[in-house]
C-alpha positions in Angstrom: 0.0 0.0 0.0 1.4 3.4 -0.9 1.2 6.4 1.3 -1.9 7.8 -0.4 -3.8 4.5 -0.8 -6.6 3.8 1.6 -9.1 1.1 1.9 -12.7 2.1 1.3 -15.9 0.5 2.6 -19.5 1.1 1.7 -20.0 2.8 5.1 -17.2 5.3 4.7 -14.6 6.3 2.1 -11.3 7.6 3.3 -9.9 10.3 1.1 -6.7 12.2 1.6 -7.9 15.8 1.3 -11.3 16.0 -0.2 -12.4 16.2 -3.8 -9.9 16.6 -6.6 -9.1 20.2 -7.6 -7.8 21.8 -10.7 -7.5 20.5 -14.2 -6.5 16.9 -13.5 -6.1 14.1 -16.0 -8.0 10.9 -15.7 -6.5 8.2 -13.6 -4.1 6.1 -15.8 -3.2 9.2 -17.8 -2.1 11.1 -14.8 1.7 11.5 -15.3 2.5 15.1 -14.3 6.0 16.6 -14.5 7.4 18.5 -11.6 6.7 21.8 -13.4 3.1 20.8 -13.9 2.7 19.9 -10.2 4.3 23.3 -9.3 1.6 25.0 -11.5 -1.2 22.9 -10.0 -0.2 23.2 -6.3 1.7 26.4 -6.0 4.6 24.6 -4.3 8.1 25.1 -5.5 10.1 22.3 -7.2 12.6 22.6 -4.4 9.8 21.9 -1.9 8.6 18.9 -3.8 12.0 17.5 -4.0 12.5 18.2 -0.3 9.2 16.5 0.6 10.4 13.4 -1.2 13.9 13.5 0.3 12.6 13.7 3.9 10.1 10.9 3.4 6.9 13.1 3.4 6.1 12.0 -0.2 5.8 8.4 -1.3 8.1 7.0 -3.9 7.6 9.2 -7.0 7.6 7.3 -10.3 10.3 8.3 -12.8 10.2 8.4 -16.6 12.7 6.4 -18.6 15.0 9.5 -18.5 14.7 9.8 -14.7 12.3 12.7 -14.5 9.7 12.6 -11.8 6.2 11.7 -12.8 3.5 12.5 -10.3 0.0 10.9 -10.2 -3.4 12.1 -9.1 -2.8 10.2 -5.8 0.4 12.2 -5.3 -1.6 15.4 -5.9 -4.2 14.2 -3.3 -1.4 13.6 -0.8 0.1 17.0 -1.4 -3.3 18.6 -0.8 -3.5 16.8 2.6 0.1 17.8 3.4 -0.9 21.4 2.6 -3.8 21.1 5.1 -1.6 19.6 7.7 0.9 22.5 7.2 -2.0 25.0 7.8 -2.7 23.3 11.1 0.8 24.1 12.3 1.7 20.4 12.5 5.5 20.1 12.8 7.2 18.6 9.8 8.5 15.7 11.9 4.9 14.8 12.8 3.8 15.0 9.2 6.7 12.6 8.3 5.7 10.3 11.1 2.1 10.3 9.8 3.3 9.4 6.3 5.4 6.6 7.8 2.4 5.3 9.7 0.2 5.4 6.5 2.9 3.5 4.6 3.1 0.9 7.4 -0.5 -0.2 6.9 -3.8 -0.6 8.6 -2.4 -1.7 11.9 -1.3 1.9 12.6 -4.8 3.4 12.6 -4.7 4.0 16.3 -1.5 5.9 16.1 -2.7 7.9 13.2 -5.9 8.7 15.0 -4.0 9.9 18.1 -1.7 12.0 16.0 -4.5 13.7 14.1 -6.6 14.0 17.3 -3.7 15.9 19.0 -3.4 18.1 16.0 -7.1 18.8 16.1 -6.8 19.8 19.8 -3.9 22.1 18.9 -5.9 23.7 16.1 -8.9 24.3 18.4 -6.6 25.9 21.0 -5.2 28.2 18.3 -8.7 29.1 17.1 -9.7 30.0 20.7 -6.6 32.1 21.0 -7.3 33.8 17.6 -10.9 34.5 18.7 -9.7 36.2 21.8 -7.3 38.3 19.6 -10.2 39.1 17.3 -12.3 40.3 20.2 -9.5 42.7 21.2 -9.2 44.0 17.7 -13.0 44.5 17.5 -13.0 46.5 20.7 -10.1 48.7 19.5 -11.8 49.2 16.1 -15.0 50.1 17.8 -13.2 52.6 20.1 -11.5 54.3 17.1 -14.8 54.3 15.1 -16.6 56.0 18.0 -13.7 58.4 18.6 -13.7 59.3 14.9 -17.4 60.0 14.9 -17.1 62.1 18.1 -14.2 64.1 16.5 -16.2 64.6 13.3 -19.2 65.8 15.4 -17.0 68.3 17.2 -15.6 69.7 13.9 -19.1 70.1 12.4 
């Protein structure tokens, strides 16, 4: 099983990062060059190579000339990695998650725990940001009121 492969059942289908995005080729004809993946994902070629080097990406197929050829599954995985990056998950944890996925179904509990901890961290950050937003709203309200009062005095 590759890092992006998952088993599906009728009750639930596990996908990496939601529905496919962008102009993707049909499965089987999905051999993207690194420059095409750069255009589709917004990542740099350097980042893609680094992800592969640190083990965050699965083995990437190569053409007969040695050029990387990415699949739709690879794009799905990159979308998930992008979401994990947005959570603030450390790269080491993302690599650990990738290793667990590659190791197989017996790692579901460890994957669950890793993602659950990340979720708790995200909720904590959201609460912190909501507090920050409340402070900004109070300050904006203060300056709006002060601006109206100043405009009334001048009128």
